[in-house]
C-alpha positions in Angstrom: -3.0 -28.1 12.7 0.4 -27.1 14.0 1.6 -23.9 12.6 5.3 -23.9 12.0 5.4 -21.6 9.0 3.5 -18.3 8.6 2.9 -16.7 5.2 2.7 -13.0 5.6 1.2 -11.3 2.6 1.8 -7.6 2.4 -0.6 -5.7 0.2 -0.1 -2.2 -1.1 -3.7 -1.1 -1.8 -5.4 1.9 -3.4 -6.5 3.8 -0.2 -9.5 5.1 -2.2 -10.6 1.5 -2.7 -10.0 0.2 0.8 -13.7 -0.8 1.1 -13.2 -3.1 -2.0 -10.2 -4.6 -0.4 -12.0 -5.2 2.9 -14.8 -7.0 1.0 -12.2 -9.2 -0.7 -10.5 -9.9 2.7 -13.8 -10.9 4.3 -14.4 -13.5 1.5 -11.0 -15.1 2.4 -12.0 -15.4 6.0 -14.3 -18.3 5.0 -12.3 -19.6 2.0 -8.8 -20.0 3.5 -9.7 -22.3 6.4 -11.7 -24.5 4.0 -8.7 -24.7 1.7 -6.4 -25.8 4.5 -4.8 -22.6 5.8 -4.7 -21.6 9.4 -5.9 -18.0 9.1 -4.4 -15.8 11.7 -6.1 -12.7 10.2 -6.4 -10.0 7.7 -5.4 -6.5 8.8 -6.5 -3.2 7.4 -4.8 0.1 7.6 -6.0 2.0 10.7 -3.7 4.8 11.7 -0.6 6.1 9.9 0.1 4.6 6.5 -3.2 4.2 4.7 -2.1 1.9 1.8 -0.7 -1.2 3.5 -2.8 -4.2 4.6 -1.6 -7.6 5.8 -2.7 -11.2 5.9 -1.2 -13.9 8.0 -1.8 -17.6 7.3 -0.2 -20.5 9.2 0.9 -23.8 7.7 2.5 -27.0 9.1 5.3 -26.6 6.5 6.0 -25.2 3.0 4.7 -28.4 1.4 1.3 -27.7 3.1 1.4 -24.2 1.7 1.9 -25.6 -1.8 -1.0 -28.1 -1.4 -3.1 -25.1 -0.2 -2.2 -22.9 -3.3 -3.1 -25.8 -5.5 -6.6 -26.1 -3.8 -7.1 -22.3 -4.3 -6.5 -22.7 -8.0 -9.3 -25.4 -8.2 -11.9 -23.6 -6.0 -14.7 -21.6 -7.6 -15.0 -19.2 -4.7 -11.3 -18.5 -4.7 -11.2 -17.9 -8.4 -14.1 -15.6 -8.1 -12.5 -13.6 -5.4 -9.2 -13.3 -7.5 -11.3 -12.1 -10.4 -13.0 -9.6 -8.1 -9.5 -8.2 -7.2 -8.5 -8.0 -10.9 -11.6 -6.2 -12.0 -11.6 -3.7 -9.2 -7.8 -3.0 -9.3 -7.5 -2.2 -5.5 -4.3 -4.2 -5.0 -1.3 -2.3 -6.4 1.4 -4.8 -5.1 1.4 -8.1 -3.3 4.5 -9.7 -1.6 4.9 -12.9 0.5 7.3 -13.5 3.3 7.5 -16.9 5.0 8.2 -16.6 8.7 8.9 -19.1 11.6 8.0 -18.4 15.2 10.6 -17.8 17.9 10.2 -20.3 20.7 11.8 -20.6 24.1 15.0 -22.6 24.0 
């Protein structure tokens, strides 16, 4: 897959529930590639701010992202992971930014 668009998901998490978020992120490591996303990684707080985590997922285009989102809504493992997050309440805020890479002219 050629990655032209990167979806950067910024999570504000409950730092006292970081282990729950990490479990949630680990599940996506398997699910996202199966659903059509080019997973660049999930990133946990390490030093400094203790409540911000990131995920970076590449797509060919925004239409590919929309197809991926549709697949997530149909997949049992995806739905179970969303439910896990809702039940454990470790995500306080979630925002998405779509980025493009800078390339040599």
